[in-house]
TORDRENTOR-339345 format. One record per residue: residue in one letter; x, y, z of N, C-alpha, C in turn. Coordinates in steps of 0.001 Angstrom, whole numbers, plus 500000, padded with zeros to 6 digits. Example, Ala and Ser with C-alpha at 12.3 -4.5 7.8 and 13.67 -1.06 7.14 Angstrom:
residues 2
a513190494310507800512300495500507800513200496700507800/s512850497750507080513670498940507140512900500030507870/
***
This chain:
residues 432
m511079486793524414510269485883523617509033486620523106/i508723486432521842507523487026521270506542485919520922/n505292486284520742504253485351520325503724485785518971/v503717484855518025503444485195516628502364484278516063/g501460484865515292500463484106514546500284484707513168/a499918483874512206499707484353510841498525483613510229/s497865484257509285496728483614508631496501484216507262/i495754483471506438495365483919505098493860483734504961/t493165484764504508491741484681504226491491485068502781/d490705484269502079490348484556500681489317485677500649/i489610486740499923488681487866499799488291488091498338/t488449487076497489488151487213496066486655487442495848/p486282488503495158484857488724494870484405487861493692/p483114487790493451482629487027492297483102487650490988/i483200486837489949483468487402488628482233488198488203/g482449489095487263481365489958486828481327491297487532/m482202491457488546482265492729489260483235493678488558/a483050494975488795483937495980488215485337495864488811/m486346496149487995487739496112488417488263497539488569/a489112497750489576489610499087489872491021499280489341/g491336500524488962492725500846488660492991501496487330/f492106501304486344492341501864485017491063502511484498/a491159503775484123489983504482483629489453503881482333/v490346503356481504489907502845480200489373501420480270/r489544500758481406489036499386481531487601499457482068/t486656499251481184485254499349481566484577497993481656/d485200496937481175484620495603481262484846495014482650/p483936494176483132484086493563484451485051492395484431/a485366491880485605486239490711485720485553489492485098/t486331488754484326485798487562483659486316486261484272/g487230486367485232487776485165485845488744485512486956/t489372484474487503490341484632488586491655483971488193/h492708484752488102494028484174487849494611483611489132/d494523484381490215494973483932491526494085484577492576/p493758483862493647492834484396494653493380485657495305/l492513486625495517492863487806496295492767487434497772/t493700487926498566493779487483499962493978488640500923/a493591488395502171493988489213503317494947488365504129/r496142488873504395497181488118505085497584488878506341/a497330488263507478497571488931508757498769488328509460/l499571489209510045500725488824510857500577489521512203/v500381488728513254500172489260514598501395488949515445/v501961489972516053503106489830516948502699490410518297/d502624489540519303502046489922520593500667490539520354/d500458491791520738499147492413520532499163493460519420/t500091493353518490500142494248517339499926493424516072/a499550494101514990499293493358513751499552494209512527/l500048493550511505500092494091510145499274493148509286/v498330493693508544497554492871507614497640493511506237/t497961492707505223498035493201503852496881492600503060/i496324493409502163495140492989501424495320493287499941/d494868492357499110495032492484497663493915493335497065/v493966494623497343493051495590496747493839496859496450/i493249497753495692493951498977495309494066499950496474/g493150499832497433493204500686498604491914500589499393/i491945501097500615490738501259501413490708502695501909/d489529503126502373489466504475502930489562504420504443/a489702505589505050489939505662506493488765505105507288/d487542505290506793486376504789507523486368503262507578/l486705502618506469486748501155506462487840500649507387/s488989501295507355490074500911508258489631501027509714/k488957502114510030488526502340511409487548501270511858/r486617500892510980485636499859511336486313498516511566/i487248498166510702487940496885510834488720496838512133/r489460497906512423490286497917513636489444497908514896/a488242498485514804487346498463515962486732497078516174/r486523496339515094485869495027515191486820493908515608/c488093494020515262489002492900515512489324492790516997/m489903491649517393490122491366518805491343492067519385/l492127492735518558493311493457519032492978494928519262/p493784495626520054493584497071520216493690497779518871/d492732498627518545492706499197517196493903500082516905/e494511500672517935495680501526517706496901500728517288/a496862499415517501498031498565517275497955497789515975/v497017498158515089496803497421513848497053498335512659/t497830497860511703498049498559510444497491497714509312/i496669498332508459496068497639507315496655498234506045/a497399497431505315498127497907504136497590497241502877/a497103498036501937496715497504500636497964497245499805/t497960496153499054499087495919498149499043496862496955/h497859497425496671497644498349495566497623497638494220/t497303496355494214497118495688492934496021496383492130/h496234496459490810495214496992489911494391495849489308/g494494494677489918493726493523489481492673493123490478/g492176494089491252491172493816492269489918494642492050/p488949494533492969487671495231492821487730496671493315/a486659497403493082486514498749493631486239498634495125/t487058499285495940486968499106497391486984500420498164/m486873501560497463486881502853498143485669503653497689/s484700503792498572483454504476498229483724505914497801/g483167506292496650483294507655496174484618507980495522/r485485506982495356486797507240494753487003506400493499/l487967506800492711488352506122491476487223506102490457/s486265507016490610485203507194489621484449505904489332/m484250505103490388483611503808490209482564503567491281/f481553502783490901480573502321491868481214501253492744/t481013501369494046481542500403494991480388499584495551/d480400498303495282479319497423495702479349497254497217/p478278497617497929478287497493499387478424496059499870/v477974495103499087478124493695499474479600493298499437/v480303493725498386481733493438498283482488494089499437/l482132495338499760482796496028500861482553495319502191/a481324494878502414481003494190503667481765492881503775/q481868492155502666482612490900502674484104491142502888/l484616492211502287486016492567502478486287492886503937/e485435493696504542485606494071505943485618492837506842/t484659491955506638484579490752507462485777489842507233/g486222489752505992487377488906505687488651489385506349/i488843490701506404490041491242507041489990491029508544/v488824491264509137488670491016510568488953489547510878/q488427488660510041488654487230510237490133486897510169/a490855487491509216492291487215509081493039487641510336/i492733488823510857493415489312512061493107488424513252/d491831488128513455491440487343514628491980485919514566/t492004485332513367492551483982513228494036483967513556/a494762484946513041496195485022513335496428485231514826/a495620486081515445495772486335516879495496485068517686/s494522484303517257494173483073517973495232481989517804/n496031482098516747497053481084516452498436481434516996/r498542482493517803499863482914518269500567481813519065/k501878481724518824502716480777519549504080481406519799/p504830480937520771506168481482521010507034481361519758/a507791482403519491508578482414518256509815483273518431/r510718483113517486511875484006517408511840484706516073/l512477485848516013512437486708514838513832486892514274/l513954486707512966515203486947512258514959488003511190/g515907488881511006515723489946510036516967490265509250/g516766490843508080517866491254507223517334492026506037/n518177492239505050517792492986503854518291492280502607/g517367492040501686517734491453500407518249492508499448/s519073492100498515519642493040497551518591493471496538/e518802494629495944517888495178494948517892494299493686/p516718493784493258516681492932492070516676493709490764/g516496495030490821516654495849489633515415496048488788/f514242495760489312513020495905488521512400497293488656/a512578497948489782511903499210490068512576500373489344/k511744501222488712512245502393487997511328503578488274/n511924504748488422511129505956488623510472506325487298/r509154506377487280508443506600486021508295508077485675/r508682508970486595508556510397486340509872511069485967/q510987510495486387512290511095486125513287510011485716/p514027510197484647515117509265484352516120509262485501/d516455508098485983517382507961487113516865508669488366/g515546508801488485514956509426489657514992508520490873/p514564509016492025514668508256493276513895506943493226/v514483505922493830513841504622494042514257504146495427/d513305503658496203513621503099497522514066501655497318/r515354501459497213515894500168496790516060499200497966/g516106497927497614516330496890498604515036496254499080/i515172495129499773514024494348500216514200493990501685/p513531494690502602513593494280504004512878492945504188/v513439492112505066512935490747505258512833490458506751/l511709489892507168511552489370508528511051487932508448/r511756487033509133511358485633509215510979485295510653/f509845484611510811509353484223512125509365482704512214/e510071482173513214510200480726513386509679480323514761/d509053479136514833508666478634516147509898478087516859/l509726477595518075510877477206518876511538475927518369/e510882475225517459511500474049516838512188474389515524/g512131475660515114512806476084513896511939476089512659/a510658475709512788509762475741511627509321477179511360/q509318477545510107508971478918509755507464479120509826/i507047480131510569505637480484510699505222481432509585/a506022482452509365505683483484508393506944484180507928/i506841484811506766507915485663506265507284486928505709/l507823488067506104507338489369505673508405490027504809/v507993490458503614508916491144502713508215492357502122/s509012493305501660508453494491501022509328494894499846/y508672495475498835509390496026497695508638497264497240/a509354498309496896508742499590496535508614499697495024/c507597499042494496507336499073493056505845498847492841/h505220499683492042503787499589491779503401498178491334/p502436497562491983501922496273491490500966496492490322/v501535496942489228500749497280488052501482496786486805/v502102495602486954502702494981485769501608494673484761/l500499494101485233499363493824484360498682495130483978/g498288495240482707497689496464482214496177496404482132/p495562497414481495494097497482481411493464496331480642/d494250495617479830493685494487479082493396493287479970/n493981493235481163493735492117482062492335492209482660/l491586491124482573490229491084483110490057489956484126/t491138489582484780491050488535485799491565489071487130/w490949488594488214491416488966489545492844488472489739/t493698489337490243495086488951490468495774489900491437/g496703489371492203497544490189493058498728490781492333/d498813490560490991499924491057490188501224490392490662/y502374491040490496503642490372490801503777489925492254/p503169490620493265503281490104494635502748488678494790/h501758488303493974501269486923494032502394485937493781/f503222486203492782504291485269492438505399485274493485/v505631486427494115506590486470495227506135485524496329/r504901485670496740504367484865497836504309483384497474/e503875483104496274503764481710495843505115481010495889/e506145481688495434507475481098495422508014480914496833/l507823481903497695508325481795499070507598480696499842/e506309480529499599505561479481500279505903478102499744/a506193478009498456506602476723497887507944476280498452/a508827477247498705510148476923499245510103476603500730/n509033477027501402508899476820502853507477476356503155/p507144475097502877505770474620503071505269474890504487/g504048475375504565503440475677505852503604477108506295/t504449477867505612504653479265506000503603480157505357/v503364481308505957502517482346505373503431483453504876/a503444483673503572504263484732502986503420485994502857/i503944487086503362503222488347503381504047489392502643/f503434489996501624504092491031500834503430492368501134/a504245493379501433503747494733501685504411495686500698/t503617496515500048504135497419499025504743498663499669/g505938498989499238506620500170499742506135501440499069/c506922502494499164506533503814498641506805503864497145/a505762503554496378505914503347494937505029504272494127/g504658505430494698503787506334493972504336506755492624/d505654506885492519506276507286491256507193506197490705/v506983504950491123507886503868490741507095502683490220/n507477502198489040506929500953488515508044500217487777/t507676499331486887508703498534486197509186499165484896/g508787500415484636509383501103483508508437501744482523/h507137501494482614506220502099481661505706503436482193/s505234504284481290504712505597481670503253505476482061/s502735506500482733501317506500483070500462506517481813/a500974507107480729500208507157479484499980505773478893/s500860504823479200500694503481478640499497502757479229/s498926503309480302497733502712480907496450503316480354/l496561504104479301495399504732478696494942504005477439/t495356502746477309494915501926476190494728500497476660/n493744499819476069493496498421476406494334497456475574/k495204497983474748496027497133473900497013496334474741/a497094495034474485498018494167475225499454494520474883/r500325494471475898501739494766475705502555493650476348/p503588493148475660504338492004476197505027492286477518/e505398493538477765506061493865479022505059494011480165/r503760493879479861502728493958480883501862492702480792/s502467491597481196501845490290481040502067489467482302/f501341488360482416501554487464483555502949486853483518/a503468486620482314504825486080482210505835487050482805/m505669488345482523506572489336483086506360489474484587/a505103489448485040504828489523486475505491488365487210/k505472487186486603506106486029487237507617486196487284/t508197486688486202509649486919486182510052487873487302/i509290488937487470509591489905488518509389489284489895/g508289488578490075508024487955491365509089486957491756/l509533486129490810510574485145491106511906485825491408/g512179486936490723513420487659490992513442488255492387/i512312488788492816512226489324494175512356488201495192/a511669487092494950511744485951495867513170485427495988/q513922485461494900515308485009494958516151485941495816/s515905487247495702516621488193496561516305487952498030/v515059487597498315514667487286499688515391486035500164/a515413485005499308516065483753499683517554483937499929/d518171484867499212519614485097499338519970486041500484/a518965486661501087519238487651502140519843486991503372/e520841487622503931521415487159505193520592487728506341/v520121486844507210519307487288508340519977486894509645/t519746487701510655520266487417511993519113487525512988/e519273486866514113518202486886515101518115488252515754/l516885488736515911516613490018516544516021489772517923/s516266490685518823515730490539520175515261491885520677/g514347491841521636513835493069522220512345492987522413/g511746494111522697510319494159522957509516494452521715/v508216494601521918507274494867520841506471496101521206/g506354497023520291505596498242520554504852498712519325/g503786499434519552503019500013518461502565501406518813/a502438502272517817501967503638518052501325504169516788/e500443505127516963499899505846515815500068507336516067/a500175508092515001500250509546515084499338510107514011/i498574511135514349497574511675513442498054513005512876/g498272513016511573498642514242510888497473514793510103/q497770515611509096496723516225508285497036516112506804/l495989515911506022496051516063504577495478517436504235/c496253518232503520495773519525503044495730519508501523/f494919520385500942494677520354499502494937521712498870/q495214521688497579495453522915496813494755522780495463/l493815523669495191493109523641493913493978524297492846/r494371523524491858495262524009490807494490524427489556/e493282523924489379492484524274488220491935525693488345/v491923526422487246491406527789487224490399527900486089/g489210528406486406488191528584485377486930527825485694/s485922528041484893484645527361485092484754525916484642/p483913525047485176483940523646484734483771523511483218/e482893524315482653482630524210481212483876524552480402/n484559525646480780485767526041480051486896525039480242/l487004524499481449488036523499481701487809522260480849/v486593521776480817486286520584480025486604520830478560/r486243522000478060486500522316476662488004522329476377/s488781522916477286490234522983477070490878521609477168/w490399520756478060490957519410478190490743518613476907/r489573518728476337489281517943475130490091518433473931/v490431519720473917491226520262472819492696519871472948/k493225519915474181494664519771474392495127518326474577/t494227517410474860494647516050475167494078515071474162/s494676513879474149494259512860473188493894511546473861/e493641511563475182493268510348475880491900509875475408/p491594508603475645490278508090475252489155508853475926/s487973508793475327486853509583475816486457509216477230/a486712507969477655486367507579479021487080508469480032/v488318508850479751489062509735480645488441511126480649/h488090511630479470487455512939479398486134512956480150/d485397511864480052484115511797480752484312511865482267/i485352511200482759485654511232484190486028512651484612/w486871513293483828487281514647484166486093515611484146/e485225515452483147484066516333483039483138516164484244/l482888514919484624482050514670485791482686515253487045/w484011515104487155484714515667488321484548517181488374/a484746517842487245484665519306487220483284519791487637/k482267519039487287480896519468487564480429519089488963/t481047518057489569480522517559490845481506517605492012/n482818517564491738483793517460492824484745518636492953/m484979519363491889486037520368491879485837521400492995/g486866521531493825486855522529494879486028522169496099/k485458520974496134484588520589497243485327519692498240/d484991519847499500485539519020500577487065519047500557/v487631520247500490489083520379500410489688520952501692/g488921520923502768489487521316504048490411520239504572/p491286520576505517492201519570506059491432518384506635/r491997517185506441491395515987507008492473515166507712/a492043514377508657492989513593509448493685512546508587/a494953512303508900495743511288508207496459510433509249/r496062509171509342496667508266510320497994507728509785/c499044507875510562500324507225510307500572506265511471/s501036505076511182501215504077512234502630503537512206/a503015502932513315504352502330513394504312501128514323/l505082500124513955505286498931514770506780498753514978/d507161498344516168508551498002516446508577496571516946/w509140495693516134509222494274516457510686493912516674/c511109493910517918512483493531518275513507494381517540/g513195495654517378514110496571516711513813496799515246/a513159495858514587512713496068513203511503496993513226/k511484497975512334510414498975512344509576498884511074/i508278499100511257507334499151510146506560500455510264/i506680501306509262505962502584509247504903502507508158/g503661502816508506502569502799507550502052504196507283/l502074504609506003501621505934505595500438505795504643/p499506506747504662498359506679503758498717507192502368/g498003506702501355498123507261500023499286506746499210/e499415507335498031500461506963497071501701507811497359/i502532507301498244503732508007498689504872507774497704/f505639508822497416506740508728496459508003508171497123/a508923507710496289510142507071496797510988508016497639/q511053509296497262511907510231498002511481510343499452/t510194510249499712509714510326501089510241509155501906/a510233507961501319510783506800502017512272506984502287/l512993507535501317514425507756501516514675508774502624/d513831509793502705513968510778503777513737510133505142/i512746509259505228512472508566506485513637507666506862/r514184506977505890515325506094506174516515506897506705/q516710508081506178517815508909506660517560509360508096/t516311509687508407515972510135509761516085509004510771/l515651507811510379515611506677511302516706505665510994/a517868506144510676518975505253510296519134504141511324/s519134502894510837519194501739511725519748500549510969/d520439499671511704520932498440511091519829497398510951/a518781497521511755517681496561511700516796496871510487/p516051495885509977515175496134508837514176497251509122/l513969498096508123513011499194508212512072499100507013/f510793498906507290509763498841506261509053500188506223/v509080500847505078508337502094504908507249501813503880/l506007501703504347504907501224503525503961502354503154/a503448502307501936502403503213501480501063502476501489/y499994503195501127498654502601500966498107502020502268/c498462502607503403498062502069504697496887502849505290/d495799502154505553494645502671506293493877503777505581/d494330504204504427493595505183503616494356505347502306/n493636505731501255494297506024499985493570507167499279/p493941508412499614493320509569498983493984509988497676/g494995509244497231495668509574495987497142509841496171/y497730510513495174499175510747495138499575511870496085/i500698511653496785501220512640497722502699512879497377/p502975513749496399504353513962495947505171514780496941/p506495514620496914507366515532497663507237516947497101/r507602517917497919507443519315497521508122519618496182/d509327519086495971510078519406494755509462518820493495/d508530517890493637507978517218492463506829517985491820/y506281518971492494505100519649491956505419520420490686/d506613520990490602506975521744489400507082520854488172/r507236519551488366507315518634487217505947518346486615/g504892518681487349503546518457486830503281516988486581/g502605516695485473502339515318485101501074514764485739/y500761513545485381499530512891485807499340512929487316/e500384512571488053500270512434489500499938513751490187/v500378514868489604500160516186490196498940516878489592/e498806516823488284497804517628487595496465516929487386/e496428515596487360495225514921486893494673513855487838/a495533513157488556495104511955489273494021512230490307/h494022513427490909493010513721491924491602513697491334/r491482513974490035490167513898489389489697512451489344/f490584511584488973490272510156488923489936509637490320/y490684510091491315490451509650492690489173510247493285/g488634511305492684487438511928493231487721512924494325/m488975513365494463489324514408495418488987515784494835/g488613516742495684488240518062495194489388518869494661/a490627518479494987491821519209494552493037518307494751/t494160518788494238495438518092494446495845518186495914/i496444517133496448497002517209497801498135518235497794/a498161519099498791499007520298498790500487519977498961/p501358520801498352502794520681498597503101520786500089/g504069520014500534504440519989501937503796518854502712/t502743518249502141502052517176502848502942515944502993/a503691515609501963504564514432502042505601514600503147/e506203515780503220507204516025504251506576515987505641/h505372516517505737504642516487507010504366515045507431/l503866514211506522503560512825506873504819512043507216/a505921512354506561507185511705506912507551512009508363/e507386513258508761507685513629510149506740512937511123/v505457512896510785504472512249511653504768510758511761/g505097510128510629505438508708510660506676508427511492/c507670509290511399508876509121512220508552509287513702/n507670510226514019507269510391515416506592509134515947/a505743508536515117505088507292515521506118506191515737/a507115506117514862508150505089514995508966505277516264/i509289506511516581510046506790517805509229506378519032/s507933506671519005507073506272520121506984504752520228/a506820504079519092506732502623519119508013502010519670/s509140502558519287510423502047519780510579502310521272/h510066503434521730510126503741523163509361502692523957/f508174502351523495507377501358524212507993499974524123/a508585499654522970509237498349522828510417498229523777/a511161499322523938512338499284524801511969499294526275/k510821499891526586510426500037527977510172498689528635/s509567497788527914509355496442528441509058495525527279/k509127494232527516508835493266526468507352492980526351/s506538493649527154505103493568526983504703494582525918/t503771494199525058503348495089523994502733496355524564/k503144497479524033502560498756524414501927499382523177/f500840500072523389500158500702522273499400501907522803/n498468502402522007497617503519522404498418504800522598/a499502504912521862500262506163521881499824506984520675/t499052508005520896498505508782519799499055510198519877/e499664510632518774500145511996518696499356512707517600/r499059513973517795498359514718516780499275515849516304/s499494515850515007500411516813514419499683517643513370/k500112518868513176499491519731512186500516520148511151/l500009520288509926500868520710508818501223522182508981/
***
């Protein structure tokens, strides 16, 4: 028997605040399409909480996990990575981060975790996998890797009433483009809304999978203009959300049994400076060779003068894992590509649902697989400037984090199997 609690906390900031996610979007939020939320799911003494922001940094994650009533090693905080939220990572994304907004976000997430923990009740767990709805496409390669399918976990009380449902899909929540000026969770909002409407009283929780190179079909260049596009609209976001929700509703689930375990493993992020030349010469060459709006050039110029080559020593990277009655949840930091998720699935082959999540507990930018570096492109050559990193994350880091995440999952499963009491505080330190 497991004990489960779930909660939702509104974390929507005031209108008039800066929005994160697009360099060309310089206007502040003018309204709210749907409330931004922190949604916590607590199973025994472990927790997954998802938040409608583009990302958080490791320091914020550490503070939240230290403040909440659960053991900090047993908590995973996953950003949905919506581009319809506020700036939430100090010193990143070339934006000012309001300390009041950050403080409110931190308190809201802690509140969501503690409320869910306080509401725990005996429950049973059912799991399965929904079929691929066909929306996700690799934006860097035609017919490139996509982590397909929708893992599903349903939590019911002993009378059969649904407490919560957890689903994941590996597709960038960036259906809405730079022209959108309202707070929104993007397509995950519509997934949750539909699942909650079909099951009144339930808490629907959406976690974004490894979607660093996957969206609904547009290129990164299409985000360099504020021009409205019909394929990047609320109508399209709703169509996608309803399609995912239907796949969830059609999924066959079976009851899962076993213990509950959690573990974290600490790896490393390493960096590689790819730019060659003085900041002045680089800026001059960028302006000659590219045609992006001046706002992008201004960001690159500021990066070259203030960030290039700085703070590029190895830094800690937390990978976490939860094992809930055989279903596994692996949380990795940053914008992880689909191939990494597929590699993890091959390593941890299992009939039970396996969630491989990106944007967990830190978001330092894109972390491509080793083979992707030769393809270049925004994610390899440019995005680190926007993120405020001193250099590109080094080749081999994705493979390293996959191994560290698998180690955490193996440890979590060991503790789950050892007894039905929650085990945690298993920390492994790995080096690239």
